[in-house]
C-alpha positions as CSV (number, residue, x, y, z in Angstrom):
1,M,7.9,-42.9,95.8
2,K,7.7,-41.2,92.4
3,F,5.2,-38.6,91.4
4,K,4.2,-37.4,88.0
5,V,3.9,-33.6,87.9
6,E,2.5,-31.5,85.1
7,I,3.3,-27.8,84.7
8,I,1.1,-25.7,82.4
9,E,2.0,-22.2,81.5
10,I,-0.7,-19.9,80.0
11,L,0.3,-16.7,78.2
12,Q,-2.1,-14.1,76.8
13,Y,-1.7,-11.2,74.5
14,Q,-4.2,-8.9,72.9
15,E,-3.8,-6.4,70.1
16,V,-6.2,-4.3,68.0
17,I,-5.7,-4.8,64.3
18,E,-7.7,-2.8,61.8
19,D,-8.7,-4.5,58.5
20,K,-11.8,-4.9,56.4
21,D,-11.7,-8.7,56.8
22,E,-11.2,-10.7,60.0
23,Q,-9.2,-13.4,58.2
24,K,-6.8,-10.7,56.9
25,A,-6.5,-9.2,60.4
26,L,-5.7,-12.6,61.8
27,Q,-3.1,-13.2,59.1
28,K,-1.4,-9.9,59.9
29,L,-1.2,-10.8,63.6
30,K,0.2,-14.3,62.7
31,E,2.9,-12.7,60.5
32,K,3.8,-10.2,63.2
33,Y,4.2,-13.0,65.7
34,H,6.1,-15.2,63.3
35,D,8.5,-12.3,62.5
36,Q,9.0,-11.8,66.3
37,G,7.1,-8.6,66.3
38,I,5.2,-10.0,69.3
39,I,7.3,-11.6,72.1
40,L,5.5,-13.3,74.9
41,N,7.3,-13.2,78.3
42,E,6.6,-13.1,82.0
43,E,4.4,-10.1,81.6
44,N,1.9,-12.2,79.6
45,Y,1.3,-14.9,82.2
46,V,-2.4,-15.4,83.1
């Protein structure tokens, strides 16, 4: 018999970013993630 198995990993990270505008704050976070300033690993599993 063959079985199809699906594995889903969920990671979560939270950070407080101060800015006058929510879109600018999100952009800062995206840039930090893109520049590897945020690295998700086994500590971030939900």
